[in-house]
VMD Tcl script that draws the C-alpha trace (Angstrom):
set ca {
  {33.42 115.04 37.21}
  {34.56 111.77 34.78}
  {31.57 111.05 33.21}
  {30.86 115.35 32.93}
  {33.69 115.45 30.92}
  {32.89 112.45 28.65}
  {29.19 114.50 28.15}
  {31.35 117.05 26.74}
  {32.76 115.15 23.99}
  {29.36 114.02 22.89}
  {28.00 115.50 20.00}
  {24.73 117.23 20.53}
  {22.83 115.46 17.72}
  {24.09 112.23 19.63}
  {20.78 110.36 20.32}
  {22.29 109.50 23.63}
  {23.21 113.10 25.00}
  {19.79 113.93 26.20}
  {19.95 110.90 28.30}
  {23.02 111.73 29.97}
  {22.35 115.13 30.39}
  {19.65 113.62 32.84}
  {21.72 111.00 34.80}
  {23.96 114.23 35.46}
  {21.17 116.33 36.84}
  {19.83 112.91 38.53}
  {23.49 113.15 40.05}
  {23.44 115.86 40.74}
  {20.52 116.41 42.19}
  {21.47 113.11 44.44}
  {24.71 114.87 45.79}
  {22.36 117.78 46.88}
  {20.33 116.15 49.07}
  {23.13 114.44 50.48}
  {25.05 117.44 51.80}
  {21.48 118.48 53.04}
  {21.07 115.36 54.68}
  {24.21 115.49 56.39}
  {23.75 119.40 57.32}
  {21.13 118.73 59.16}
  {22.12 115.91 61.01}
  {24.92 117.90 62.27}
  {23.24 121.43 62.61}
  {23.94 123.09 65.64}
  {20.18 124.84 65.86}
  {18.69 121.49 66.17}
  {20.19 122.11 69.57}
  {19.82 125.43 70.12}
  {17.43 126.18 72.93}
  {16.29 129.21 70.56}
  {14.06 128.00 68.44}
  {13.18 130.81 65.97}
  {16.66 131.20 66.23}
  {17.59 128.18 64.83}
  {15.00 128.28 62.23}
  {16.00 131.45 61.10}
  {19.44 131.21 60.61}
  {18.40 127.87 58.14}
  {18.71 130.48 55.51}
  {22.36 131.09 55.94}
  {23.17 127.46 56.87}
  {21.93 126.13 53.46}
  {23.71 129.18 51.12}
  {20.34 129.87 49.28}
  {20.59 132.65 46.71}
  {20.34 135.60 48.43}
  {17.48 137.63 45.68}
  {14.76 135.02 47.69}
  {12.84 137.31 50.47}
  {13.17 135.32 53.42}
  {10.66 136.68 56.17}
  {10.35 135.30 59.90}
  {7.59 136.72 62.40}
  {7.07 135.17 66.23}
  {3.49 136.80 67.89}
  {3.05 136.18 71.00}
  {5.55 135.69 73.91}
  {7.92 132.69 73.17}
  {7.59 129.79 76.08}
  {9.98 127.30 77.09}
  {9.33 123.81 74.93}
  {10.72 119.95 76.15}
  {13.98 119.55 74.94}
  {12.46 116.18 72.36}
  {9.38 118.62 71.66}
  {11.37 121.68 70.67}
  {13.80 119.26 68.70}
  {11.13 117.58 66.44}
  {9.47 120.69 66.04}
  {13.02 121.82 64.24}
  {13.04 118.42 62.70}
  {9.44 119.70 60.56}
  {10.14 123.11 60.61}
  {13.73 122.54 58.79}
  {12.47 120.23 56.27}
  {9.80 122.04 55.17}
  {12.42 124.87 55.12}
  {14.21 123.21 52.59}
  {11.76 122.13 50.53}
  {11.14 125.50 49.93}
  {14.47 126.99 49.49}
  {15.39 124.36 46.92}
  {12.17 122.70 45.16}
  {9.43 125.45 45.50}
  {10.62 127.92 43.12}
  {10.08 130.73 45.41}
  {10.69 134.48 45.54}
  {9.17 135.05 49.04}
  {9.51 132.68 52.08}
  {7.79 133.15 55.47}
  {8.13 131.40 58.47}
  {5.79 132.37 61.51}
  {6.13 130.98 64.89}
  {2.63 131.65 66.85}
  {2.29 130.86 70.45}
  {-0.66 131.40 72.35}
  {-1.88 130.08 75.75}
  {-3.36 126.66 73.96}
  {-1.76 126.25 71.24}
  {1.82 126.79 69.31}
  {1.31 126.80 65.48}
  {4.24 127.23 63.12}
  {3.66 128.01 59.11}
  {5.62 128.01 56.63}
  {4.06 129.53 53.34}
  {6.25 129.99 49.53}
  {4.77 131.32 46.39}
  {5.82 128.72 44.41}
  {4.46 126.16 41.76}
  {2.77 124.55 44.68}
  {3.14 120.17 45.16}
  {2.04 117.94 42.79}
  {-1.43 116.19 44.67}
  {0.00 112.59 43.93}
  {3.29 112.97 45.22}
  {1.79 114.96 48.60}
  {-0.58 112.18 48.95}
  {2.46 109.31 48.98}
  {5.79 111.35 48.40}
  {8.63 110.86 45.83}
  {10.32 107.18 45.69}
  {13.66 107.11 47.52}
  {12.50 110.61 49.07}
  {11.29 110.63 53.31}
  {10.77 114.39 53.73}
  {6.88 114.26 53.62}
  {6.72 110.81 55.37}
  {8.97 111.99 58.22}
  {7.36 115.04 58.83}
  {4.33 113.54 58.99}
  {5.86 110.79 61.57}
  {7.29 113.08 63.59}
  {4.42 115.73 63.69}
  {2.02 112.51 65.16}
  {5.10 111.71 67.46}
  {4.91 114.29 69.62}
  {0.89 114.69 69.46}
  {1.05 118.00 66.25}
  {-1.52 118.71 63.79}
  {-0.14 118.30 60.70}
  {-1.31 120.52 57.58}
  {-0.64 120.92 54.35}
  {-2.24 123.74 51.40}
  {-1.13 123.99 47.84}
  {-1.82 125.13 44.89}
  {-0.19 126.67 41.86}
  {-1.94 129.90 42.05}
  {-0.97 130.12 45.87}
  {2.19 128.13 46.50}
  {2.70 125.75 49.84}
  {1.60 126.66 53.25}
  {2.93 124.06 55.99}
  {0.80 124.20 59.36}
  {1.91 123.12 62.58}
  {0.65 122.97 65.45}
  {0.67 121.41 69.07}
  {-0.85 121.37 72.23}
  {0.83 124.08 74.68}
  {0.17 121.69 77.66}
  {2.24 118.79 75.59}
  {5.05 121.24 74.32}
  {5.80 122.87 77.18}
  {6.14 119.80 79.21}
  {9.59 119.59 80.52}
  {9.79 115.57 79.33}
  {8.46 113.23 77.68}
  {7.20 109.65 79.09}
  {8.75 107.28 76.20}
  {5.29 105.65 76.01}
  {3.81 108.98 74.94}
  {6.46 110.01 72.36}
  {4.49 107.21 70.41}
  {0.70 107.56 70.61}
  {-1.10 110.10 68.69}
  {-2.78 112.84 70.39}
  {-4.65 114.74 67.95}
  {-5.50 113.88 64.21}
  {-3.90 114.85 61.19}
  {-5.48 116.22 58.03}
  {-3.79 116.64 54.57}
  {-5.57 118.75 52.25}
  {-4.18 118.21 48.65}
  {-5.25 121.10 45.74}
  {-2.51 120.31 43.63}
  {1.29 120.54 42.59}
  {4.63 120.58 41.17}
  {7.65 120.88 43.17}
  {9.40 117.34 45.22}
  {9.79 116.10 49.06}
}
mol new
graphics top color blue
foreach p $ca { graphics top sphere $p radius 0.5 }
foreach p [lrange $ca 0 end-1] q [lrange $ca 1 end] { graphics top cylinder $p $q radius 0.2 }
display resetview
């Protein structure tokens, strides 16, 4: 707040004005991301027995602009999931939605959950600006969103995939075998094993994770 007040007194043609404005913007982004991280830790949805409901409430939790068209689609018969599995799926879905709401510039975001006899599919699509290929591959310095999603998917034996382009936006896909997802509990040794190979498809980008 003090820095913001000081910047207001800096002349528009000052050589340091742009630099100070940039510093303020970085600080604002840091505050927003910190609040989101804390909200994620405290979010009651992560403990909810209803995965669909928990993910559907994220728009309200984040208090994002109401002009974003957020749609939730569920196909198939919902199945009870192992608590550990559901928690990791929720965290992956929440991170993907946070990125879509705050970084993509999208006007339409879709959350799709498909329950089939053999697989559980989670797809999150937006019509935003896409993700930079280099950022998709290596992540953004100081940010753990994408690496965290990949690690969580690996931990539960899921198949994780991202498709992104400036023209089509971004789609985050997660699938996990029903036989794994419906286990009542997972042995601790099993949680650290990659059960299925992960794929990452990159085409183009712009927004950070």
